[in-house]
DRENTORDO-172760 format. One record per residue: residue in three letters; z, x, y of N, C-alpha, C, O in turn. Coordinates in steps of 0.2 Angstrom, whole numbers, plus 5000, padded with zeros to 4 digits. Last residue first. Layout:
// residues N
ALAZXYZXYZXYZXY
...
//
This chain:
// residues 156
UNK470751314918470051304917469751354913469151354911
UNK472251214916471951284916471151274915470951224911
UNK472751074926472551104919472151174920471851174925
UNK473951114939473451074936473251114929473451164928
UNK474951154947475151154940474551114936474751084931
UNK475151254960474551214957474651214950474551264946
UNK476351254973476151274966475651224963475651164965
UNK476051294990476251244985475951264978475351294977
UNK476651444997476051404994476351354990476851364986
UNK477451525004477651455004477051415002476951355004
UNK478151685002477651645000477851565000478251554997
UNK479051765015479051725009478451685008478151655013
UNK479751905021479051865022478951835015478951865010
UNK481251945029480951915023480251885025480251845030
UNK482452025034481752025036481352005030481152045026
UNK484052055041483652015036482952005039482851995044
UNK485252185043484552155044484352115039484352125033
UNK486752225050486452205044485752165046485752125051
UNK487652365056487052305058486752295051486452335048
UNK489252395058488752405054488252345056488452285057
UNK490552495065490152445066489552455062489252505061
UNK492252515060491552545059491152485061491252425058
UNK493852565065493352515064492752555064492552605067
UNK495452635059494852645063494452575061494552545056
UNK496552665052496652635058496052645063496052645069
UNK496652705039496352755043496452725051496452775055
UNK497152595032497552665031497252715036497552765037
UNK495552505032496352515031496552585030496152625027
UNK494452485043494552535038495352545037495652575041
UNK493552345047494152375048494252425042494152405036
UNK491952315054492352325048492952365049492952425052
UNK490952215062491452265063491952265057492252215056
UNK489252175061489852165058490352225060490152285060
UNK487852095068488352155069488952135065489252085066
UNK486252055062486852035065487352095064487252135059
UNK484552005064485052055062485652025065485751995070
UNK483051925057483651925062484051985060484052015054
UNK481651835051481951895053482551895058482451855063
UNK480451765041481051755044481451825045481451865041
UNK478851695039479251765040479851745044479851715049
UNK478051615026478551605031478851675032479151705028
UNK476351585023476851635022477351615028477151585033
UNK474751565016475351525018476051565017476251575011
UNK473751705021474051655016474651625019474951645023
UNK473651595034473251625028473451695027473351735031
UNK474751545042474251495038473951535033473851505027
UNK476451565045475751595045475351555040475551535035
UNK477851535054477451505049476751535049476351515054
UNK479251625059478551615060478251585053478351615048
UNK480651645066480451605061479651585062479551545067
UNK481851755071481151745071480951705065481151715059
UNK483351715080482951715074482251705074481951665078
UNK483851705092483951765089483551775082483551825079
UNK483751575096483351615099483351685096482951735098
UNK484851505088484151495086483651545090483151565086
UNK486151625085485851575089485151565087484851615085
UNK487451665073486751675076486551615080486751555078
UNK488751725067488551675072487951685075487951725080
UNK489551765054488851775056488751715060488551665058
UNK490851725054490751795054490051805056489951855060
UNK491451585064491051615059490951685060490951715065
UNK493251565067492551575070492151605064492351635060
UNK494551455070494151495065493451495068493151455070
UNK495951495081495351455079495051495073495151555072
UNK497451475090497151505084496551465082496651395082
UNK497451485108497551445102497151475096496651505097
UNK497251535120497751575116497851535110498351545106
UNK496151495127496851465129497351495125497951475125
UNK495051555122495251575128495951545130496351575134
UNK495651585104495151565109495451575116495951615117
UNK495751705091496051665096495651645102495251685104
UNK495351685074495251715080495751675085496051625083
UNK494951715056495451685061495351725068495251785068
UNK493251685050493851725051494351695056494051655061
UNK492151615038492451615044493151655044493451675039
UNK490651605029491251635030491551635037491151645042
UNK489651505029489751545023490451575023490851575018
UNK489351435040489851405036490051445030490451435027
UNK488251495046488851505049489451475045490051505046
UNK487251465037487451535037488151535041488551575039
UNK487151325040487351345033487551425033488151435030
UNK486651335053487251305051487551325045488151335044
UNK485451395050485951435054486651405053487151435053
UNK484751295043484851365040485451405044485851435041
UNK484651195053485051185047485251255043485751265041
UNK483751265062484451245064484951235058485551255058
UNK482651275054482951335056483751325058484151365057
UNK482351145051482551185045482851255048483351275045
UNK482051105064482651075060482851115055483451125054
UNK480951185067481551185071482151155068482651185068
UNK479951145057480251215057480951215061481351255060
UNK479451035048479851035054480251095054480851105052
UNK478751015035478451055041478851065047478651095052
UNK479251035019479551005026479251045031479351105032
UNK478851095008478651025009478850995015478650945017
UNK479151235011478551215007478351145008477751125010
UNK480451245016479851235021479151225017478751205021
UNK481251265005481251195008480651185013480351135013
UNK481051405004480751354999480751285001480251244999
UNK481751445015480951455015480651415009480151385010
UNK482951405012482651365017481951385018481551345020
UNK483251505002483251425000482851385006482551345004
UNK483151625009482651605003482651535002482051505001
UNK484251605017483551615020483051595015482551565016
UNK485251605007485151545011484451545014484151495015
UNK485051735002484951684998484851615002484451575000
UNK485551815013484851815011484651755006484051735006
UNK486851775013486451755019485751755017485351715019
UNK487251835001487251755002486851735008486551685007
UNK487151965005486751944999486751865000486151834999
UNK488151975015487451985016486951955011486451935013
UNK489251955007489051905012488351915014487951865015
UNK489252074999489152004996488951955001488551904999
UNK489452165010488752165006488652095002488152075001
UNK490752135014490152125018489452125015489052085017
UNK491452165001491352095004490852085009490452035009
UNK491252305000490952254995490952184998490352154998
UNK491752395009491052375010490852325005490252295006
UNK493152395005492952395012492252365013492152325017
UNK493252404991493652354995493452345002493452295005
UNK492352514989492152444986492552394990492352334991
UNK493152614995492452594997492252524995491952494999
UNK494252614986494352604993493652584996493652535000
UNK493652644974493952574975494052564982493952504984
UNK493152774976492752724975493052654976492652604978
UNK494452834978493952834984493452774983493252744987
UNK494952824966495352794971494852784977494852734981
UNK494052894958494152824957494452794963494352734964
UNK494253024964493552994964493652914963493352874966
UNK495553044960495453044967494753004968494652964973
UNK495453044946495852994949495752994957495652934959
UNK494553164945494353094942494753034946494552984948
UNK495453264950494853244953494553174951494253144955
UNK496453254940496653234947495953224951495953174955
UNK495753294929496053234929496253204936496053154938
UNK495453424933494853374932495153304932494853254934
UNK496653484933496253474940495653424939495553394944
UNK497753404922497253464924496953444930497053384933
UNK499353384916498853354921498453414923498653464926
UNK499853364899499753404905499253374909498753334907
UNK499853284887500253264893500153304899500453284904
UNK499653424876499653354877500153334883500653354883
UNK499053574885499553544880499453464881499253444887
UNK498253634894497953604887498453574883498253544878
UNK499453744900498753714901498453694894498553724889
UNK501053694902500653734897499953704898499853644897
UNK501853624910501653684912501153724908500853774910
UNK502053504904501653504911501453574913501053574917
UNK502853534894502153514892501753514899501153534898
UNK503853674898503753604897503053594896502653634897
UNK504653824891504053794895504053714893504053704887
UNK506453834892505753824888505253804892505353754897
UNK507653944896507253894898506553894894506253944892
UNK509253944887508553974888508053924891508053864888
UNK510753924894510253894891509553934892509453954898
UNK512154034892511654004896511053974892510954004886
//
């Protein structure tokens, strides 16, 4: 009969052995990857939405037409990301992920100091793969931005 010899996987500390620390690290990396895959894209979109708000606040320094600026900003935000959906007639359509109406957006221009306050929130429904669940998250944008014209005159 063959004598059974211990293998490397059975000897703690032997080369090639899998320890509980290795398994813990692998589970932590898998969990971090899962969270990044689920919550990363919505966070990137939220960052892009805030960048659009800042861009239109900068445009408001020279353009006093707030209604037009707000509508253009909303069109730009709607165009950032679209998802597939089905309309009432059963046809496939593309709908914006962030679909805001002008009355949902606070757009206040304050005179002293010259400031533009833009605030709104939107709801995202996130699918959790492998769990068969969804999570609702509310993302908020609340920016008070300085809209003073720069004075590049000579220093005194």
